[in-house]
NUZA-98741 format. One line per 4 residues: number of its first residue (from 1); their letters; for each residue x, y, z of C-alpha. Coordinates in Angstrom, 1 decimal, padded with zeros to 4 digits. Example, Ala and Ser with C-alpha at 12.3 -4.5 7.8 and 13.67 -1.06 7.14 Angstrom:
1	AS	012.3:-004.5:007.8  013.7:-001.1:007.1 .
***
This chain:
1	MQVN	000.1:000.1:000.2  002.8:002.5:000.9  004.4:001.5:-002.4  001.2:002.4:-004.5 .
5	NFIE	000.7:005.5:-002.6  004.4:006.7:-003.4  004.0:006.0:-007.1  000.7:008.0:-007.2 .
9	EVKS	002.4:010.6:-005.8  005.7:010.8:-007.8  002.9:010.6:-011.0  001.5:013.4:-009.7 .
13	VLPE	004.3:015.9:-009.4  006.3:014.3:-012.4  005.7:014.2:-016.2  004.4:010.7:-017.5 .
17	DLIS	007.2:010.6:-020.3  009.7:010.8:-017.5  008.5:008.1:-015.3  009.2:004.3:-015.6 .
21	IRKV	008.1:001.9:-012.8  008.9:-002.0:-013.0  009.5:-004.5:-010.2  012.9:-005.4:-009.4 .
25	NYSK	015.1:-008.3:-007.9  017.7:-006.3:-006.3  017.8:-003.2:-004.8  020.2:-000.2:-004.8 .
29	NDLL	021.3:-001.2:-001.5  021.6:-004.9:-002.8  023.9:-003.8:-005.7  025.9:-001.4:-003.3 .
33	KVQD	026.5:-004.4:-001.5  028.2:-006.2:-004.2  030.1:-003.6:-005.3  031.8:-003.1:-001.9 .
37	ELVQ	032.6:-006.5:-001.9  034.0:-006.5:-005.6  035.9:-003.8:-004.8  037.7:-005.5:-001.6 .
41	FIDS	038.1:-008.4:-004.0  039.7:-006.3:-006.5  042.0:-004.9:-003.9  043.1:-008.0:-002.5 .
45	GNTE	044.9:-009.1:-005.6  042.4:-011.4:-006.9  042.7:-010.2:-010.2  045.7:-008.5:-012.1 .
49	SLEG	046.5:-005.2:-011.8  044.0:-002.8:-013.0  044.3:000.7:-014.0  041.1:002.9:-014.6 .
53	YTII	038.3:000.8:-013.7  034.9:002.0:-012.6  032.2:-000.1:-010.9  028.8:001.1:-011.6 .
57	PSTK	025.5:-000.7:-009.7  022.9:-000.2:-012.0  019.3:-000.4:-010.7  018.2:-000.5:-014.3 .
61	DQKV	019.9:-003.2:-015.6  019.9:-005.3:-012.3  023.6:-005.4:-012.4  026.9:-004.4:-010.9 .
65	ILSV	028.8:-003.2:-014.1  032.5:-003.3:-013.9  034.5:-001.2:-016.7  038.0:-001.7:-017.6 .
69	PNKN	040.1:-000.4:-020.4  040.9:-003.6:-021.9  038.7:-006.7:-021.2  040.8:-008.9:-022.8 .
73	TISI	043.7:-008.5:-020.1  041.6:-008.8:-017.4  042.4:-012.1:-015.7  039.9:-012.6:-012.6 .
77	NTNN	040.2:-016.0:-010.2  037.3:-018.1:-011.3  037.4:-021.1:-008.6  034.5:-022.1:-006.7 .
81	NSLI	035.2:-019.9:-003.9  035.2:-016.7:-006.4  033.3:-013.6:-006.0  032.9:-013.5:-009.5 .
85	TKYS	031.2:-017.2:-009.4  029.0:-016.2:-006.5  027.6:-013.2:-008.6  027.9:-014.3:-011.9 .
89	DLIE	024.1:-013.3:-012.7  025.1:-009.7:-011.1  028.3:-008.8:-012.3  029.1:-007.9:-015.9 .
93	VQEG	032.4:-006.9:-016.8  032.5:-004.6:-019.8  035.2:-003.1:-022.1  035.6:000.5:-021.7 .
97	SLNI	038.0:003.5:-022.1  040.8:004.5:-019.8  039.3:006.5:-016.8  041.5:009.7:-015.8 .
101	PAKS	041.1:012.1:-013.2  038.6:014.7:-013.9  039.3:018.2:-014.1  038.1:020.3:-010.8 .
105	RSDA	036.3:023.3:-011.0  039.6:025.6:-010.3  041.8:023.7:-012.9  042.9:025.6:-016.4 .
109	FIEM	040.2:025.0:-019.0  040.8:025.8:-022.8  037.3:026.6:-023.2  035.5:029.0:-021.1 .
113	GGGI	032.0:028.1:-019.9  030.1:027.8:-016.9  030.3:026.7:-013.4  034.0:027.1:-012.9 .
117	RISV	036.1:029.1:-011.1  037.8:032.7:-011.4  040.3:034.9:-009.4  037.7:037.4:-008.0 .
121	GCST	036.4:034.8:-006.2  033.0:033.6:-007.9  031.5:031.1:-010.4  031.0:031.6:-014.0 .
125	GATA	027.5:031.6:-015.5  027.8:031.7:-019.9  029.9:032.9:-022.2  028.6:035.7:-024.6 .
129	TKDT	029.9:038.0:-027.4  029.2:041.5:-028.6  030.3:043.0:-031.9  033.4:041.3:-032.6 .
133	REFL	034.4:040.5:-028.5  034.0:037.5:-026.2  032.8:037.7:-022.5  032.5:035.3:-019.8 .
137	ITAG	029.1:036.1:-017.8  029.4:036.4:-013.9  027.8:038.0:-011.0  028.1:042.2:-011.1 .
141	HCIK	029.4:042.2:-007.1  032.0:039.7:-008.2  032.9:042.8:-010.3  034.8:045.2:-008.4 .
145	NIGS	037.6:046.8:-010.6  037.2:047.6:-014.1  040.1:046.7:-016.2  041.9:044.8:-013.6 .
149	TVSQ	043.0:041.2:-014.9  041.3:038.5:-014.2  042.7:034.6:-014.2  041.3:031.1:-014.3 .
153	GGTN	043.3:028.1:-013.5  046.4:030.4:-012.5  046.4:031.7:-016.5  045.3:035.0:-017.5 .
157	IGTQ	042.2:035.2:-019.4  041.0:038.9:-019.8  039.5:041.7:-017.4  036.6:043.1:-015.5 .
161	HLSG	034.8:045.0:-017.8  031.1:046.0:-016.5  029.2:045.5:-013.7  025.6:046.3:-013.5 .
165	YYNG	025.4:045.9:-009.7  026.5:048.7:-007.8  024.2:051.0:-009.3  021.3:049.0:-007.7 .
169	GTDV	020.4:047.4:-011.6  021.1:044.0:-012.1  023.6:041.7:-010.7  025.3:040.7:-014.0 .
173	GLIL	029.3:041.1:-014.4  031.2:040.8:-017.5  034.6:039.7:-018.2  036.1:040.7:-021.2 .
177	LTNT	038.4:037.9:-022.5  041.8:038.5:-024.2  043.8:035.4:-024.4  043.7:034.1:-027.4 .
181	NKRI	044.9:030.4:-026.7  041.4:030.2:-025.2  037.7:030.0:-026.7  034.2:030.2:-025.8 .
185	GNKY	031.7:027.2:-025.8  027.9:026.8:-024.8  029.0:024.2:-022.0  028.8:024.2:-018.4 .
189	YYNE	030.6:022.3:-015.6  027.9:019.7:-014.1  029.3:016.0:-013.0  032.4:016.2:-010.5 .
193	IANA	033.4:013.0:-012.0  032.9:013.3:-015.5  035.7:012.7:-018.0  035.4:016.0:-020.0 .
197	EYDE	036.1:019.3:-019.1  032.3:020.4:-019.4  029.3:017.8:-019.4  026.4:019.6:-019.8 .
201	KYTS	025.5:022.6:-022.4  023.0:025.2:-022.5  021.2:026.0:-026.1  018.6:028.7:-025.3 .
205	ASTA	017.6:031.1:-022.6  014.5:030.7:-020.6  012.7:032.0:-017.8  011.2:030.6:-014.8 .
209	LTGQ	007.7:029.8:-013.0  006.6:029.5:-009.6  006.7:026.2:-008.1  009.4:024.9:-011.1 .
213	LLCK	012.3:023.2:-010.2  015.5:024.8:-010.7  018.9:023.8:-010.3  022.8:025.9:-010.0 .
217	TGIT	026.1:024.7:-011.0  028.9:026.6:-008.3  032.2:026.2:-007.3  031.3:025.9:-003.6 .
221	TGVT	028.4:023.4:-003.4  028.3:022.1:-007.1  024.9:021.3:-008.5  021.9:021.8:-006.0 .
225	CGTV	018.3:022.5:-006.5  015.5:024.5:-005.2  011.9:025.1:-005.8  010.8:028.7:-007.2 .
229	TSTS	008.8:030.3:-004.5  008.7:033.5:-006.5  009.6:035.3:-009.6  009.5:039.1:-008.6 .
233	ATSQ	012.0:039.0:-005.1  014.1:041.6:-003.8  017.4:041.0:-002.1  019.5:043.8:-000.2 .
237	YDGI	023.1:043.1:000.8  025.4:046.1:001.6  023.1:048.7:001.1  022.0:047.6:-002.3 .
241	ALSN	018.3:046.3:-003.1  017.8:044.5:-006.2  014.2:043.5:-007.5  012.9:041.4:-010.2 .
245	LIQI	014.8:038.1:-008.7  013.9:034.6:-008.7  013.7:032.9:-005.1  014.3:029.6:-004.8 .
249	YKEG	013.9:027.3:-001.6  015.9:024.0:-000.3  015.0:022.6:002.7  017.9:021.9:005.0 .
253	GGVI	019.5:024.6:003.5  023.1:024.8:001.1  021.2:025.2:-001.9  023.8:028.3:-002.7 .
257	LGGD	026.5:029.3:-000.5  029.2:031.8:-000.8  031.4:031.4:-004.0  028.8:030.3:-006.1 .
261	SGGT	027.6:033.7:-006.9  027.6:033.8:-010.8  027.1:030.1:-011.3  024.8:028.9:-013.7 .
265	VFNA	021.2:028.5:-012.9  019.3:026.0:-015.1  015.9:024.3:-015.7  016.0:020.7:-013.7 .
269	YNRW	014.3:019.0:-016.5  015.6:020.4:-019.5  018.8:021.3:-018.7  019.9:022.9:-021.9 .
273	QIVG	017.7:026.2:-020.8  019.5:028.5:-018.7  017.6:030.5:-016.3  019.9:032.7:-014.7 .
277	LVQA	023.0:033.3:-012.3  023.4:032.6:-009.1  022.7:036.1:-007.2  022.9:035.6:-003.0 .
281	RNSG	021.4:033.3:-000.4  020.2:034.0:003.3  022.7:034.1:005.7  021.3:031.8:008.4 .
285	NSGT	021.6:034.1:011.2  017.6:034.0:012.0  017.9:030.3:012.6  017.3:029.0:009.2 .
289	PEGT	020.0:026.9:007.7  022.2:029.3:005.6  021.3:028.8:001.9  017.7:027.9:002.7 .
293	WGYV	016.7:030.8:000.4  018.7:031.4:-003.1  018.1:034.0:-005.2  018.6:034.3:-009.0 .
297	TKIL	019.2:036.6:-011.2  017.2:036.7:-014.8  019.1:035.8:-017.7  017.2:038.0:-020.4 .
301	PALS	017.4:041.2:-018.0  021.1:039.9:-017.4  022.0:040.3:-020.9  020.1:043.8:-021.8 .
305	AGGG	021.8:045.2:-018.9  025.1:043.5:-019.8  025.1:046.0:-022.7  023.0:044.0:-024.8 .
309	VSLY	025.5:041.2:-025.0  024.3:037.8:-027.1  024.6:034.6:-025.3  026.9:032.4:-026.9 .
313	TSDT	024.8:028.8:-027.5  026.4:027.6:-030.6  027.7:023.9:-030.3  031.1:024.8:-032.3 .
317	PKAV	033.6:026.6:-029.9  034.8:030.2:-030.7  038.3:031.3:-030.9  039.0:034.4:-028.5 .
321	NPNN	040.0:037.1:-030.7  040.2:040.7:-028.9  042.2:042.3:-032.2  039.0:041.6:-034.5 .
***
């Protein structure tokens, strides 16, 4: 009865095309136990040395999938007491590519995008163009010294160019890119363990609706999500009040923390739709956990306040060339 009630609740809040319901023999916890045993089995010397392997418990496939760089080189102890024999119906060995450490948000990137760290102590939201110039978009309150150098991953990438924050307008900031070894793209940093510089992209700008689930990616809290409680909120800090903001809520806090400012905010179910930029959060001083409430600068007013820059949405990276 509890399961049926839960299924009905899920159906009431999610579109039917996103839901697939079926009965399975093994729970996620069952598969995680097998995963733990398999890791111990490999580390105890029951296989030859494995470099760059991954183990993924898949409830959907009802398997624990061991992916190795070359399936033909793996030699697993197959006596009657071995783990592989014990879980012959659950463990599947697949050949995969060599896994290498993923880039962190603080590493140096060739392609500029969203969700990475910049030297002004904030996150990036997106890239943009105007005339023949290329820009990184962040929060306006992060831009405090127009003309000064900005670096990313220890490499100079450009200069602080514009802030719409301090005149009480819109919390958007632009970094003019000048390093010709860099390029811009329409991607943002999503998965902390993805073996790529970025693993998500935005292809359009969108608006938000009350009750909608939005997510953000930033350098402090990574990817977190909250429910839209207002699309006309006001946020004040250091004597500056900004209006026309999106307010989001996450029970328990942590939806936004310091350093996430400027990060990409996107539609939780259509991740290619960028909705805004991280703006602020509640402090937690009133007893409500910090980051229970988050505030988001809407992307369309931000582009306008940035001098009419155009969001870069092409799948083809564009080289930085300030001399065009």
